NUVO-406984 format. One line per field, with one value per residue (C-alpha): residue number from 1; x, y, z. Coordinates in steps of 0.02 Angstrom, whole numbers, plus 32768, in hexadecimal, padded with zeros to 4 digits. Layout:
REM residues N
resi: (NUM; ...)
east: (X; ...)
north: (Y; ...)
up: (Z; ...)
REM end
This chain:
REM residues 161
resi: (1; 2; 3; 4; 5; 6; 7; 8; 9; 10; 11; 12; 13; 14; 15; 16; 17; 18; 19; 20; 21; 22; 23; 24; 25; 26; 27; 28; 29; 30; 31; 32; 33; 34; 35; 36; 37; 38; 39; 40; 41; 42; 43; 44; 45; 46; 47; 48; 49; 50; 51; 52; 53; 54; 55; 56; 57; 58; 59; 60; 61; 62; 63; 64; 65; 66; 67; 68; 69; 70; 71; 72; 73; 74; 75; 76; 77; 78; 79; 80; 81; 82; 83; 84; 85; 86; 87; 88; 89; 90; 91; 92; 93; 94; 95; 96; 97; 98; 99; 100; 101; 102; 103; 104; 105; 106; 107; 108; 109; 110; 111; 112; 113; 114; 115; 116; 117; 118; 119; 120; 121; 122; 123; 124; 125; 126; 127; 128; 129; 130; 131; 132; 133; 134; 135; 136; 137; 138; 139; 140; 141; 142; 143; 144; 145; 146; 147; 148; 149; 150; 151; 152; 153; 154; 155; 156; 157; 158; 159; 160; 161)
east: (8000; 8043; 8038; 8043; 7FBE; 8007; 8082; 80A1; 814C; 815A; 819C; 8243; 8244; 8281; 81ED; 8166; 8151; 8112; 8142; 808E; 803C; 8020; 8005; 7FBE; 7FF2; 7F7B; 7FB8; 7F65; 7FCC; 7F7D; 8001; 807F; 8116; 80CA; 807A; 8115; 8177; 80EC; 80F1; 81AF; 81B6; 812A; 8174; 8223; 81DF; 817C; 821D; 8278; 81EF; 8203; 819A; 81EB; 81C5; 816B; 80EF; 80C2; 803F; 803E; 7FB4; 7F9D; 7EF9; 7ED9; 7EA9; 7E7E; 7DC5; 7DF5; 7E5C; 7DCC; 7DA4; 7E5C; 7E66; 7DCA; 7E11; 7EB5; 7E52; 7DEB; 7E67; 7F10; 7ECA; 7F38; 7F31; 7F34; 7F33; 7F89; 7F35; 7FAA; 7F7B; 7F86; 7EFB; 7F2F; 7EA6; 7E7B; 7DFD; 7D61; 7D02; 7D48; 7DC9; 7D42; 7CE2; 7D7C; 7DC3; 7D1E; 7CF8; 7DA5; 7DA4; 7CF9; 7D24; 7DC8; 7D72; 7CE2; 7D56; 7DB0; 7D0B; 7CC7; 7D5A; 7D80; 7E35; 7EA8; 7E8E; 7F09; 7EE9; 7F86; 7F32; 7F84; 7F03; 7F55; 7F31; 7FD5; 8058; 80DB; 8073; 806F; 812B; 8142; 80E9; 815B; 81FA; 81F2; 81C4; 812B; 8181; 815B; 80A6; 80CE; 8140; 80BE; 803B; 80AE; 80BE; 8002; 7FE9; 8069; 8016; 7F6C; 7FAE; 8005; 7F61; 7EF8; 7F6C; 7FB6; 8060)
north: (8000; 80AA; 814C; 81B0; 822D; 8245; 82D6; 82F7; 832E; 8322; 83BA; 83B1; 83B1; 8464; 849D; 846D; 84A1; 83FA; 8425; 8450; 83B5; 8303; 826E; 81C5; 811D; 808D; 7FE2; 7F39; 7EAE; 7E26; 7DF4; 7E47; 7E1C; 7E8D; 7F12; 7F2B; 7F55; 7FCB; 8025; 802E; 8078; 80F2; 8134; 813F; 81A2; 8217; 823B; 8258; 82D3; 8339; 82EB; 82C1; 821A; 8279; 82BA; 820C; 81B2; 80F6; 8079; 7FC3; 7F68; 7EAE; 7EB0; 7F1A; 7F21; 7F7D; 8004; 8080; 807A; 8089; 8123; 816D; 8158; 81AD; 8242; 8249; 821D; 8254; 82E6; 82C3; 8328; 828E; 81D1; 8151; 80A5; 8015; 7F5F; 7EC8; 7E54; 7DBE; 7D60; 7CB3; 7C33; 7C86; 7D29; 7D69; 7DCC; 7E2E; 7E5A; 7E90; 7EF8; 7F4E; 7F70; 7FB5; 801F; 806A; 8084; 80DE; 8152; 8175; 81A0; 8221; 826C; 826B; 82CF; 8332; 82FF; 8291; 81D9; 8183; 80D9; 8070; 7FC7; 7F47; 7ED2; 7E48; 7D9C; 7D51; 7D6C; 7D8E; 7E1E; 7E67; 7E52; 7EAA; 7F41; 7F56; 7F7F; 7F07; 7F20; 7F8B; 8007; 8020; 8043; 807B; 8104; 8132; 8143; 81BC; 8225; 8223; 8263; 82ED; 831E; 8328; 8387; 83FF; 841F; 8429; 849E; 84F5; 84DD)
up: (8000; 7FD1; 8031; 7F8F; 7FC6; 8074; 8075; 812C; 8164; 8221; 827B; 82D0; 838F; 8395; 832A; 83A6; 845C; 849E; 8550; 857E; 8532; 8570; 8502; 8532; 84EC; 850F; 84DA; 84CF; 851F; 84B3; 8431; 84A4; 8439; 83B4; 8422; 848D; 83F0; 83B8; 8460; 8465; 83B5; 83D9; 847A; 8431; 83A0; 8411; 8470; 83CB; 839C; 843B; 84C5; 856A; 85BD; 8648; 85C6; 8589; 85F1; 85D3; 85F4; 85C6; 85A5; 858B; 84D3; 843C; 846B; 850B; 84B3; 84A5; 855F; 8587; 8518; 8566; 8615; 85E2; 85A2; 8641; 86C9; 8683; 861F; 858A; 84E9; 8478; 848A; 841C; 841E; 83F6; 83DE; 836C; 8335; 82CC; 8271; 82AE; 8273; 82B9; 829D; 8343; 82DF; 8284; 8322; 8384; 82F5; 82D1; 8388; 83AB; 830D; 8330; 83E7; 83C5; 8349; 83C1; 8452; 83E7; 83B1; 8463; 84A7; 8408; 841B; 83B3; 83D8; 8365; 8317; 832A; 8321; 82AF; 8262; 81FD; 81B9; 81F6; 827C; 81F5; 81B2; 8261; 8273; 81CC; 8219; 82B0; 8255; 81C2; 810D; 8136; 81A9; 8260; 8289; 833B; 82F8; 8275; 82FE; 835C; 82BE; 82A6; 8357; 833E; 829A; 82ED; 8384; 830F; 82B5; 8355; 83B1; 8318; 8364)
REM end
């Protein structure tokens, strides 16, 4: 898949005064070998983009279906300016995959709309484990880092930083 229409150049850390913002990262622990790498890449990239570790509020939830509630609680309790939702759902032999993916997707979107704040979709939904591995630093890039860039882009637009 090409990002031919996507022409975003992330700002450099010195371009944005992130010192007054907090960002949440909620991560599903199901498929932890994938989601841990997503979280590590995301947080590393946020730091590279100018956030301090003290500005990043982390929370873990059991699975992808719980990501929206985790995001909602970060907005309510930690009063973050944006939340990045990270998880991995790998298709099995039952329709469970479809229900979890759709519920998580709709929930993440609804939380962002409810709070009028960026709620970033960093959920990997793949048919195989190898496809998921390809998305945490393999042939399809690193989706955790991409989610960090998406959050920064949205914060830049929201706050006109």
